[in-house]
Rosetta silent file (secondary structure, phi, psi, omega in degrees, C-alpha in Angstrom):
SEQUENCE: MIVGAALVELRIHGSRSLKEKRGVLRSISQRVRNRCRVSVAEVGGQDTWTRALLGFATVGNDPVVVRRVLERAVVFVEDLHLAEVVASDFEVIRLPLTEALADDEEVESEGAEDEDGD
SCORE:     score description
SCORE:     0.000 S_00000001
   1 L     0.000  136.134  177.686  178.707  248.795  183.434 S_00000001
   2 E  -105.357  129.394  178.919  174.965  248.469  183.056 S_00000001
   3 E  -114.598  129.954  177.728  173.185  245.756  185.076 S_00000001
   4 E  -121.003  140.408  177.612  169.694  244.620  184.176 S_00000001
   5 E  -136.542  146.300  176.472  167.357  242.412  186.182 S_00000001
   6 E  -134.673  142.891  171.565  163.856  241.155  185.536 S_00000001
   7 E  -112.090  132.916 -178.940  161.355  239.365  187.756 S_00000001
   8 E  -128.476  117.703  177.127  158.813  237.146  186.041 S_00000001
   9 E   -91.439  128.048 -177.170  155.870  235.668  187.918 S_00000001
  10 E  -119.010  146.250  169.348  154.604  232.438  186.361 S_00000001
  11 E  -116.006  124.149 -177.109  151.518  230.321  186.849 S_00000001
  12 L  -103.630  102.753 -177.785  152.047  226.705  185.858 S_00000001
  13 L   -74.816  141.203  175.476  148.714  225.214  184.882 S_00000001
  14 L    81.977   -1.391  178.750  148.165  221.497  185.381 S_00000001
  15 L   -75.994  129.267 -179.023  151.085  221.008  187.743 S_00000001
  16 L  -115.417    4.447  179.082  150.158  218.510  190.483 S_00000001
  17 L  -160.023  163.529  176.024  153.489  218.251  192.265 S_00000001
  18 H   -65.100  -30.672  178.875  156.726  220.078  192.897 S_00000001
  19 H   -65.000  -42.967  177.247  158.445  217.542  190.650 S_00000001
  20 H   -64.030  -42.910  179.152  156.215  218.494  187.687 S_00000001
  21 H   -61.032  -45.701  179.650  156.760  222.176  188.414 S_00000001
  22 H   -60.265  -36.410  178.242  160.552  221.717  188.544 S_00000001
  23 H   -63.964  -43.128  178.055  160.444  219.979  185.168 S_00000001
  24 H   -64.965  -46.503 -178.747  158.611  222.901  183.571 S_00000001
  25 H   -65.130  -36.912  177.501  160.907  225.466  185.194 S_00000001
  26 H   -61.974  -43.963  179.283  164.005  223.517  184.173 S_00000001
  27 H   -63.281  -46.857  179.437  162.810  223.514  180.565 S_00000001
  28 H   -61.372  -47.831 -176.936  162.000  227.233  180.612 S_00000001
  29 H   -60.118  -47.524 -179.687  165.290  228.139  182.301 S_00000001
  30 H   -62.430  -43.513 -179.063  167.469  226.156  179.883 S_00000001
  31 H   -65.607  -41.094  179.314  165.696  227.526  176.823 S_00000001
  32 H   -66.310  -43.374  177.925  165.902  231.121  178.052 S_00000001
  33 H   -58.180  -46.550 -176.594  169.602  230.738  178.907 S_00000001
  34 H   -70.048  -41.685 -174.974  170.380  229.295  175.486 S_00000001
  35 H   -81.859  -42.973 -170.090  168.253  231.663  173.409 S_00000001
  36 H  -103.259  -10.031  178.910  168.537  234.958  175.289 S_00000001
  37 L    55.298   53.052  175.363  171.918  234.589  176.990 S_00000001
  38 L  -124.794  158.669  172.091  170.740  235.721  180.416 S_00000001
  39 E   -81.873  143.044 -177.027  171.240  234.243  183.867 S_00000001
  40 E  -134.000  137.986  175.456  168.116  232.600  185.282 S_00000001
  41 E  -149.673  145.739  171.630  167.193  231.542  188.824 S_00000001
  42 E   -79.936  119.776 -174.185  164.013  230.636  190.666 S_00000001
  43 E  -115.889    2.207  178.974  163.783  233.350  193.314 S_00000001
  44 E  -169.650  161.499  178.458  160.324  232.798  194.772 S_00000001
  45 L    76.496   21.705 -176.815  157.358  230.468  195.016 S_00000001
  46 L   -64.532  -23.649 -175.459  159.455  227.400  195.773 S_00000001
  47 L   -91.431   -1.708 -177.137  156.810  225.943  198.104 S_00000001
  48 L  -109.496  155.435 -179.115  153.911  226.037  195.650 S_00000001
  49 L   -85.574  -26.957 -170.005  153.043  223.669  192.811 S_00000001
  50 L  -117.870    0.588 -178.001  151.570  226.185  190.420 S_00000001
  51 E  -127.572  141.757  177.142  153.402  229.467  191.040 S_00000001
  52 E  -147.686  151.331  174.830  157.017  230.483  190.438 S_00000001
  53 E  -123.141  114.249  179.221  159.045  233.660  190.422 S_00000001
  54 E  -102.454  142.448  174.648  162.012  233.639  188.047 S_00000001
  55 E  -111.613  133.382  176.062  164.803  236.192  188.084 S_00000001
  56 E  -114.696  145.836  177.243  166.742  237.077  184.935 S_00000001
  57 E  -143.801  145.837  175.943  169.992  239.066  184.906 S_00000001
  58 E  -154.109  161.361  177.585  172.325  240.421  182.252 S_00000001
  59 E  -130.550  159.107  178.092  175.066  243.035  181.925 S_00000001
  60 E  -173.617 -167.395  179.898  176.244  245.285  179.117 S_00000001
  61 L  -116.327    2.454  179.102  177.391  248.779  178.252 S_00000001
  62 L  -131.637  118.223 -176.691  174.139  250.194  176.810 S_00000001
  63 H   -61.521  -32.519  179.718  171.001  250.459  178.986 S_00000001
  64 H   -66.643  -43.377  179.799  168.677  250.258  175.971 S_00000001
  65 H   -66.596  -42.955  179.778  170.242  247.008  174.789 S_00000001
  66 H   -59.982  -46.369  179.127  170.222  245.505  178.296 S_00000001
  67 H   -64.273  -40.619  179.627  166.509  246.274  178.737 S_00000001
  68 H   -61.750  -39.889  178.136  165.720  244.932  175.263 S_00000001
  69 H   -61.334  -44.539  179.938  167.467  241.629  176.074 S_00000001
  70 H   -66.397  -41.999  178.831  165.380  241.240  179.238 S_00000001
  71 H   -63.037  -40.759  177.525  162.139  242.135  177.456 S_00000001
  72 H   -63.411  -35.982  178.651  162.885  239.593  174.713 S_00000001
  73 H   -63.295  -42.178  179.649  163.504  236.952  177.385 S_00000001
  74 H   -66.697  -43.814  177.982  160.052  237.583  178.908 S_00000001
  75 H   -62.061  -39.466  178.274  158.359  237.489  175.496 S_00000001
  76 H   -60.766  -42.498  177.977  160.214  234.253  174.743 S_00000001
  77 H   -61.461  -43.778  178.230  158.858  232.693  177.958 S_00000001
  78 H   -60.419  -42.592 -177.219  155.339  233.755  176.965 S_00000001
  79 H   -69.798  -19.559  177.402  155.773  232.275  173.481 S_00000001
  80 H   -68.645  -29.780 -178.693  156.846  228.903  174.917 S_00000001
  81 L    58.906   29.521  174.649  153.325  228.410  176.360 S_00000001
  82 L   -90.238  -23.249  179.429  154.731  226.193  179.124 S_00000001
  83 L  -154.887  155.360  178.948  153.495  228.592  181.812 S_00000001
  84 E   -87.743  127.721  174.415  151.404  231.745  181.985 S_00000001
  85 E   -80.655  111.560 -177.819  153.317  234.969  182.598 S_00000001
  86 E   -84.308  -41.085 -178.961  151.241  236.691  185.286 S_00000001
  87 E  -158.091  158.247  174.481  153.490  239.722  185.805 S_00000001
  88 E  -148.846  152.870  179.771  156.959  241.014  185.048 S_00000001
  89 E  -144.090  145.383 -176.252  159.120  243.859  186.265 S_00000001
  90 E  -125.781  148.938  173.802  162.417  245.274  184.991 S_00000001
  91 E  -143.931  128.893  177.566  165.231  247.253  186.562 S_00000001
  92 E  -125.932  125.346 -179.042  168.283  248.629  184.752 S_00000001
  93 E  -129.510  151.097  176.133  171.017  250.388  186.721 S_00000001
  94 E  -102.510  125.214  176.765  174.351  251.969  185.887 S_00000001
  95 L   -83.217  135.966 -174.035  177.158  251.099  188.262 S_00000001
  96 L   -68.403  -14.200 -179.961  179.354  254.121  189.043 S_00000001
  97 H   -57.656  -33.005 -179.373  182.571  252.152  188.566 S_00000001
  98 H   -57.707  -45.685 -179.568  182.295  252.756  184.809 S_00000001
  99 H   -65.943  -38.759  179.379  182.712  256.502  185.234 S_00000001
 100 H   -64.287  -40.498  178.628  185.673  256.055  187.596 S_00000001
 101 H   -67.087  -38.938  178.255  187.441  253.810  185.089 S_00000001
 102 H   -62.380  -40.605  177.836  186.817  256.279  182.278 S_00000001
 103 H   -63.353  -41.147  178.761  188.396  259.039  184.399 S_00000001
 104 H   -63.706  -39.869 -179.872  191.438  256.824  185.079 S_00000001
 105 H   -64.811  -38.143  177.854  191.862  256.092  181.361 S_00000001
 106 H   -63.616  -42.777  179.417  191.853  259.834  180.595 S_00000001
 107 H   -64.476  -42.934  179.441  194.547  260.435  183.207 S_00000001
 108 H   -63.742  -41.687 -179.246  196.656  257.562  181.865 S_00000001
 109 H   -68.585  -33.792  175.719  196.376  258.794  178.272 S_00000001
 110 H   -67.008  -39.248  179.029  197.389  262.326  179.356 S_00000001
 111 H   -65.096  -35.733 -179.999  200.378  260.851  181.210 S_00000001
 112 H   -66.548  -36.528  178.375  201.451  258.921  178.105 S_00000001
 113 H   -66.119  -38.660 -178.594  201.530  262.153  176.079 S_00000001
 114 H   -67.300  -35.399 -179.042  203.754  263.824  178.694 S_00000001
 115 H   -67.221  -31.760 -179.389  206.247  260.932  178.621 S_00000001
 116 L   -76.769  -11.058 -177.853  206.685  261.305  174.853 S_00000001
 117 L    87.863   12.171  179.458  207.555  264.945  175.263 S_00000001
 118 L   -84.730    0.000    0.000  204.412  266.170  173.482 S_00000001
């Protein structure tokens, strides 16, 4: 299994209260979830009116596809023009469980051949 995460730092221009900021972030989060099919959470900057740090996460079986999904999500946020993307960072990791499961499947398929008498 491949896990991808992105951090996106946003500057929300014209926000004069936490309520205004939450409205902008709610709009961005819902649109990103619907369009890009990633999980979204505010992970930093909760105490400021004009700054936010959003975290995106997705999983898949191909690291290139996982990274591409996250990059498209960041570009989508930029194209919304609801907030300025100040910085972004990506991380894609392979969990070792995938290899262990593949090894188990090979053993099971070898065992099935032995039961048939082949």
